[in-house]
C-alpha positions in Angstrom: -53.1 -72.8 -73.7 -52.9 -74.7 -70.4 -50.6 -72.9 -68.0 -49.3 -76.5 -67.2 -47.6 -76.6 -70.7 -45.4 -73.3 -70.4 -41.1 -74.0 -70.4 -40.2 -73.8 -67.2 -36.6 -72.5 -66.6 -34.4 -73.8 -64.0 -33.1 -71.3 -61.2 -30.5 -71.1 -58.4 -31.4 -70.6 -55.1 -29.4 -67.2 -54.1 -28.1 -66.4 -50.3 -29.5 -63.1 -48.7 -27.7 -60.0 -49.4 -24.8 -59.3 -47.0 -26.6 -56.7 -44.1 -30.1 -58.1 -44.6 -32.6 -55.1 -44.1 -30.0 -52.7 -43.0 -28.4 -52.9 -46.5 -31.7 -52.5 -48.3 -32.8 -49.6 -46.2 -29.5 -47.7 -46.8 -30.2 -48.2 -50.3 -33.6 -47.0 -50.4 -32.3 -43.9 -48.8 -29.6 -43.4 -51.1 -31.8 -43.8 -54.3 -34.3 -41.1 -52.5 -31.8 -38.6 -52.3 -30.5 -39.4 -55.4 -34.3 -38.4 -56.9 -34.2 -35.5 -54.7 -31.1 -34.0 -55.9 -32.1 -34.4 -59.8 -35.7 -33.4 -58.9 -34.3 -30.3 -57.6 -31.9 -28.8 -60.3 -32.3 -28.4 -64.2 -30.2 -29.4 -66.6 -28.1 -26.3 -66.1 -27.0 -27.7 -63.1 -26.0 -31.0 -64.3 -22.4 -30.1 -62.9 -23.5 -29.1 -59.4 -25.8 -32.7 -58.9 -22.6 -34.5 -60.3 -20.3 -32.9 -57.4 -23.5 -33.1 -54.7 -24.0 -36.8 -56.0 -20.3 -37.6 -55.4 -20.2 -36.2 -52.3 -23.6 -37.9 -50.9 -22.3 -41.1 -52.0 -18.7 -41.2 -51.5 -16.9 -42.6 -47.8 -18.3 -44.4 -44.8 -18.8 -48.5 -43.7 -21.2 -50.0 -45.8 -21.6 -46.9 -48.7 -23.8 -45.2 -46.5 -23.8 -40.9 -47.3 -21.6 -39.3 -44.6 -21.7 -34.8 -44.3 -18.2 -34.5 -42.7 -17.9 -31.0 -41.2 -14.6 -29.2 -42.9 -10.8 -30.1 -41.4 -9.8 -27.4 -38.7 -6.6 -25.5 -39.9 -3.7 -26.6 -38.9 -2.7 -25.1 -35.3 -0.4 -21.8 -35.5 -2.1 -21.0 -38.5 -4.0 -17.4 -38.8 -6.8 -16.8 -40.9 -6.6 -14.4 -43.2 -7.8 -11.1 -42.1 -10.0 -8.4 -44.0 -8.4 -6.6 -46.8 -7.3 -3.1 -46.0 -5.6 -0.9 -48.3 -2.8 -0.2 -45.6 -0.9 -2.8 -43.2 -0.6 -1.7 -39.6 2.3 -2.5 -37.7 1.2 -4.8 -34.5 0.2 -3.0 -31.2 2.7 -1.2 -29.3 5.7 -2.0 -32.0 7.3 1.1 -34.0 4.9 3.4 -32.2 1.5 2.4 -33.4 -1.4 3.2 -31.1 -3.0 0.5 -28.9 -5.8 -1.1 -30.5 -9.0 -0.2 -29.7 -10.7 -2.4 -26.8 -13.3 -5.5 -28.2 -17.3 -3.9 -28.1 -18.1 -5.4 -24.7 -14.7 -5.0 -23.1 -13.2 -3.3 -20.4 -10.5 -0.8 -21.3 -7.4 -1.5 -19.7 -7.0 0.4 -16.2 -4.7 3.6 -16.3 -1.2 3.6 -14.8 -0.7 4.0 -11.0 0.1 7.3 -10.4 3.5 7.9 -9.0 4.6 8.8 -5.5 4.5 12.8 -4.5 8.1 14.0 -4.4 9.6 15.1 -0.8 11.3 17.9 -1.8 12.0 20.0 1.0 11.4 17.5 3.5 14.3 16.6 5.7 16.5 13.4 4.7 15.6 10.0 5.4 17.4 9.2 9.3 16.7 13.1 10.5 14.8 15.8 12.0 14.5 19.0 12.0 16.7 20.4 14.3 14.8 23.3 15.2 13.6 23.8 18.9 11.9 26.6 20.5 12.2 27.1 24.2 9.1 28.7 26.1 9.0 30.6 29.4 5.5 30.7 31.1 3.9 32.0 34.2 1.1 30.8 36.3 -0.4 30.5 39.5 -0.2 27.5 42.0 -3.7 26.6 43.3 -3.5 23.8 45.5 -3.3 23.0 49.2 -0.7 25.6 50.8 2.4 24.1 51.2 6.2 24.5 52.4 9.4 24.0 49.8 13.1 23.4 50.6 16.0 23.3 49.2 18.9 20.7 49.8 22.0 19.8 48.6 21.3 15.6 49.0 19.0 13.6 47.8 17.7 13.0 51.3 17.6 16.6 51.9 19.6 16.5 54.8 21.3 19.9 53.9 18.6 22.0 54.5 18.7 25.6 52.8 15.6 27.5 54.2 15.9 30.6 52.4 15.5 28.6 49.1 11.6 28.2 49.1 10.9 27.1 45.7 9.1 23.6 44.5 10.7 22.0 41.3 8.6 19.7 39.3 10.0 18.4 35.7 7.8 16.3 33.3 7.7 14.5 30.1 5.1 14.4 28.2 4.7 12.5 24.5 2.7 15.5 22.1 2.4 15.7 18.5 6.0 15.6 17.2 7.9 14.2 19.9 8.1 14.6 23.8 7.1 18.0 25.4 10.0 18.5 28.4 9.2 21.0 31.3 10.6 22.3 34.2 8.6 24.2 36.6 9.6 26.5 39.3 7.2 27.7 42.0 6.9 29.9 44.9 5.8 28.5 48.0 3.0 29.7 49.8 5.4 30.9 52.5 6.6 33.8 50.7 8.0 35.9 47.3 11.4 35.1 46.4 13.9 35.6 43.4 15.9 33.7 41.1 19.1 35.2 39.6 20.5 34.6 36.6 24.1 35.4 34.9 23.8 34.6 31.4 20.8 34.4 29.0 20.2 30.8 29.4 17.5 29.9 32.5 17.8 26.3 32.4 19.1 23.4 30.8 17.3 19.7 29.5 19.6 16.5 28.8 18.4 13.7 27.8 19.7 10.3 28.5 19.8 6.5 27.3 21.0 4.9 30.4 24.7 6.8 31.2 25.1 8.6 28.2 23.9 11.9 26.9 21.6 12.1 23.6 21.1 15.1 23.2 20.9 18.6 25.7 19.7 22.3 24.9 22.7 23.8 26.7 24.4 22.2 23.5 23.8 24.7 21.3 22.9 27.3 23.7 25.7 28.0 26.4 24.2 31.4 26.4 25.6 34.9 26.4 26.5 37.2 29.3 23.3 39.0 30.6 22.8 39.1 34.2 18.6 39.7 35.1 16.5 38.4 37.6 13.1 36.8 37.8 10.4 37.3 41.0 7.8 35.3 42.1 5.1 35.9 44.3 3.8 33.3 47.0 2.5 30.4 45.0 3.6 31.8 41.6 5.0 29.9 38.9 7.6 29.7 36.1 7.7 27.3 33.7 10.0 26.6 31.0 9.1 23.7 28.0 10.4 22.6 24.8 9.3 20.1 22.0 11.8 17.2 21.8 11.8 15.8 18.6 13.7 12.6 19.2 17.2 13.6 17.7 20.9 13.3 18.5 22.7 16.5 19.1 23.9 16.1 15.1 19.9 15.7 13.9 19.5 12.2 13.1 16.9 10.1 14.9 17.7 9.0 18.2 15.3 5.9 18.1 12.5 4.4 20.0 13.0 2.9 23.9 13.8 4.3 27.6 15.3 7.5 28.4 16.1 10.1 31.0 15.2 13.6 31.6 17.1 15.9 33.9 15.8 19.3 34.1 18.5 21.7 35.5 17.9 25.7 36.7 20.4 28.2 35.8 19.8 30.2 38.6 22.5 31.2 41.4 19.9 29.5 43.7 18.8 26.6 42.3 21.7 25.2 39.6 22.7 22.2 41.7 18.8 21.5 42.4 18.2 18.2 39.7 14.9 17.3 38.8 14.9 13.5 36.8 11.9 12.1 35.1 12.3 8.6 33.4 10.3 7.9 30.2 9.8 6.2 27.0 9.8 7.5 23.5 
């Protein structure tokens, strides 16, 4: 039959689909995914296929399939803990033992040790009041010397018979200040020192004009007449360590002080030796 005699149907020109090629590509991808799902399951998985098909086809602009992550739990929500046959109290509550550290974490540091007790030590602001006075003998080895004692500072009143050389010293040491008085017979003759009591010297510590501490305050001396002799250039030295206390035993504090050292002997009791020092 000639083709020019076939009936002809009128047609209407349709506009191109919205989206053009993009929409066609999306539709093709959607069909490929549907065929892959149907080919991968059997008849027994029909319900699963339907669910997956709905998930793949749902949502998205222009009908595109979108896989969305599971929604995050609301703020403050607590994920369920693994099932346990016994519930435990929170750490530190009702005597519950602290939880073990997580693997790889460091354990909590141990509590700091408590400071050692000060039992047996002196109260704060006070120092031990036990002070020991010593007396030692020695010999002068310097150049020969002649010493005369006087009643005044300028030595205008001379007592020729008192040939003693006097020297006081204040030296910082462990535990305080070493206070000393040394009496040496000069190189011309021997001599003696006469005492009416057991106290032979006195050490007085002043701050300005005020007396802070003195040896004689607690050691007035008992009646005990005696004599100390010395050959030429022989010496007697009395010394003690003042621990920086007042007469009551309280801390005297740091600052400038003056030592006044005297002999209690009949021969030299008017002879004062003074030394300024810082404590």
